[in-house]
N, C-alpha and C positions, 0 to 999 in steps of 0.2 A: 173520534180519534182512537187509534189503536197503538199500544206500546208493546214492545217485545220484553217479556219478563226476564230475559237473559241479559238485557242491557244494564249498564251502570252509568251514573252521572257523578263525576268527581270521585270515582271509586266507590260510590254508594249504590247498592242495588236499586234499580229504577222503581221497583214496587215500594220500597221504603220511602223513596223520595215522593212518589205519588201520594202515599198515605200521609206523609209529613205536610204536604201542601193541602190535602183535603181537610185536615184538622183545623186549619185556620182560614178557610173560605169565609169571606164576609167580615173578617177581623183584621186587626193590625198587630204585628209582632215586632219585638225588638230582636237585635242580632243574636242574643243569647238563645233564642228559640231554636236556631239551627244547629247549635253546638259545634259547628264546623265552619270556620271562616272561609275555607276553600270551597265548600259546597255553596255557601251564600254567594260568593263571587261568580261561580259558574251559573247559578240560577239568574243572577242579575244580567250576566252576559248573554244568556239565552233568551232574555226577555220574559221569563216566567214570573219573576218577582220585580216589583218596582219600589223605589225609595220615596217616602213621603217627606214632607217638610219637617225640620227640626223644631219649629215653633208650633206648639200644640194648638194655638189659636188659628193656624193656617190649615188645619185638617178640614177636609170637606164636610165632614159630619162626625158626630160623636161615635166612637168606636170602642170596642172592647180590646184592650191591649194585653197580650199574653206573652209569656216567656220571662226568664230570669233577667234582671237588669233594672236600670233606673228608667221607669216609665215616663218620668217628667223631662228627661233629657233628649231621648231619641239618639240617632234617627230611627224611624219606624219603617216597616216594610209591609206591603200588601201584594196580593196576587194581581197580575195583569189579566187581561182577557185570555191571553194564551195560557197563563198559569191556571186559570179556572178550568179551561178545557183539559189541560194536562192532569189536573187533580181528579177529573172525572173520566179519564181515559180508560178504555177497556184493554185488558190483557188476554181476553178470550180468543180462541181460535176462530177463524172466519166461519160464517154461518152459511148453510145451504139456503138458496133463495126461498124455498118453501117454508123453512123454519123461520126465516126472518119475517116473512109475510104473516105467519101465524102469531109471532110475538108482537108484531105491530098491531094486529087486530086486538090482541089481548090488552095491549097498552091503551088503546083508544077506549076500550070498555072501562078501564080503570079511570080514565079521564072523566067519563060520564059519571062514574061512581063518586068521584071527588066532588064534582059540581052539583050532584044531587043530595049530598050528605052534609048536614050542618055540624058534623063531628070535627070537620077541619076548619081552621080559622081563615084559610086561604082557598081560593078556587083557581082553576086553570083558565086563563084568559086567552092564551094563544099557544099553538104548537106548530112548529115549522120543521119539516123533514128535509134533509140535504145529505150529501155524501154519496158513498158507493151504492146505497140502496136505490138511488135514482138512475143508476146505470143498468146496462143489460147483463152485467156479470152474473154468472151462476153462483158465485161465492160473494158474500157481503162481509166486509171487514167488521163492521158493527152498524148499529142503527143510530145515526146522528140526529139528534132532536134538539132544537132550541125551544125552551119552554118558558113562558111568562106566567107568573102568578099574580093575583090581585086579591086584596082583602075581600072577604066574603060580604061584609056589611059596610055601608057607607057611613060617613060622619063619625060621631063620637063613639058609636058602638064598636068601631074597629079597635080603638084603644082599650075599651073595656074587655073585649074578647081576647085581645093580645095578652093583657095582664092575667086573665083567667087561664089562658093556655100556659103561661109561664108558671103560675101557681100549681096547675095540674101536674106539670113536669116535676116541680120540686117535691110534690107529695107522692108521686108515683114511685114505688119501691125500686123499679129497675133504673130510675134516673137519679136517685138520691146522691150518688157519688159523682155525677157529672159536674163539670165546672160551670162558671157563670156564662161563658160563651155558649156552651151547649144548650143551656136553658134559654138564652136569648134567641138562638137560632131555631129552636125546636118547632115553632108553629109552621114555618115554611119548609124546614127540613123533613118534617113528618109527611108532608105531601109528596116530596120527591122520593122518599123511601117507599111510600106506598106505590107510586107510579113505577118505580124501578123493580119492585117485587123481587129483590135479591138476584135479578138477572144481570149477568155480565155482558149481555148483548147490547145494552143501551149506553150511549155516550151523550150526556146532557150538556147543553151550552146555554149561556144567557141569550136573550132575544136580541141584545145589542152587540153581540160578539162580531167583531170585524170579519171573522171568517165567512160570514154570510154574504158579504158584499161581492157582487159580481159573479155569483155562482148559481147554478140551477138549484131551485128549491121548490117545495110545495107546502102551502099552508094547509095543515090538516084540520086545524080548529081555530076559528070557524072555517068551513070548507071554502077553498078557492082553487083556481087553476094553477098549473105549473108555471113558475116565473123564472127569470134568469137575471 
């Protein structure tokens, strides 16, 4: 997905909205997180944010709730699949085909690095390529990839490693000021940051993102043929 950095949503620059959504990926927020009721209403109308149950026992899974307000009352909000895609959208200019091909090769090399290194608590299980890269266009908007991660170790070791990773984040000087959500997310976010390598060329999506339904795509890892 590509966004125009000149656009606005509910009067708020689109880049600020993207960063706002990016900060609570995988978490639940209360209305006060948005600081602007008008912005929240527009995000709900656009389907980028969804409302959760008011009863905390109805939440699908335990979540970190962030934002000012009464966390015990709700309602709570989370990103939809579309919201997750928007949160990771690129504002970079379209890429030349040769540049996109080089960047994708470099990305796949990093996938191999992740899967061969025990420094990461998660490994890359699946990578699916879709979007403008699969067309014949000379210019590629961005490199759309659906990436699925899996715990590196099976069984009880996963929980042990996860706790070790969280403790490592807490003790690392550059993460000491990060909040509890950042600490909880770090083991898998660390992998995505490494894969992205600070490049604005990539747009990451979840492997279950509905955007993948009924479109041309290619599974890059493990290798498969082009499907539709």
